[in-house]
N, C-alpha and C positions, 0 to 999 in steps of 0.2 A: 711652671710653679704650681699651678692649679692641678696639675696631673700627678705630682707628688702626693699631694694630699688625698687625691682620689685613690691611688694605687694600694696604700695600706689598707683603707677601708675594704677594697675588694679582696684583698688576701685574707683579711679577717673573715669575711664573709665566706670565701671558699675554704678556708681551713676548717670552719665550723660545719660546713655541709656535710650531712651523713653520719655525724657522729653526735650521738646522744649526749646530753650534758648530765654526766653521771652524778654530779653534785645536786643537781636539781631533783634527779631520781631517787637519790638516797633521802633527800630531804622529805619528799612526798611519801617515801617508803616509812620514814619515821612517823609521820602523820597518820598514815594507814595503819600502822602497826599499834599505835596508841588507841585505835578504836576497836581493836580485836582483843582476844582473850590472852595474848602473848605473855603479859606480865604475870599471869597465873603461875606460869613455869619458868619463865626466862627473866634475867635481869641483864642490863647491859654488860656489867663487869663481874658480877657474882654468880656462882652457880647455885641453881635452886633445884626444882624438880628436874629441870632440863639444864642444858649447858648455857654458860653465859654467852651472850651474843659476841663478845670479844674472843671467846674460845672457839667459836665456830669461825669467825674470821681468820683466826691463826691456822686453822686446819685447812681451809679451802682458799686457794688461790683465786683472787679477783678476775675471773674470766667469764666470758659469755656462757660457756657450757656450765660453769659452776652457778651462774645466776639462774639458768633454766633449771638444773638439778634441784637447787634449793627451792625454787617456786614451786616444783612439782611436789616435793616433800611438804611444804607449807600447805598446799592444797589437799594432798592425799593423806597426810599425816604418815605415821609409821613408827617402827622401832627397831633396835638393833644396833644403830650407829653410835649412840651415846649411852646405852644400857638396855635395860628390859623395860622401862616405863614407856608406853606408847605415846607419841605426840599426837594429840587431836587432829583430826582432818579439819579443813577450812574449805569445804566444796563451794561455798558462796563467793570465794574470792576468785576473780579472774586471773588468768595467767599473767596479764600485764600488771595488776596490783601486787600479786605475789612476787614478781620480779623487782617491783619497787621496793618491797620489803627486803628482799634479798640483797638489793643494791645497798640498803641502809646497813644491814648487819655486816656484809663484807667491807664496807667503807670504814668499819671501827678499827680495823687494824692499821689504817693510815696508808694501806698500799693502793697503788694506782691501778685502775682497770687495764687488762691486757687484751 
């Protein structure tokens, strides 16, 4: 009987090993984004100078490759994807923090990471 109680706990621990908690990353990304100038051009659901975060989430599948791509765009800035107005670079953000922000943005579509 004692073994039955122990095994589910072991399975739970093993199942979570090596997988990031994407909900936690998205939550941390939202907090980080609120400390940046993102609100100047972006809104979660309405288009501003830049696209709404939900529009970005609809365009990009929630994958590790897109998390990395969007993080690089956050850090380096750029233009052309959403129009002619350039996005300001954020060179002071680490790749890890920019990826957390990308997790938050892509989580707004309700899609699960792949």
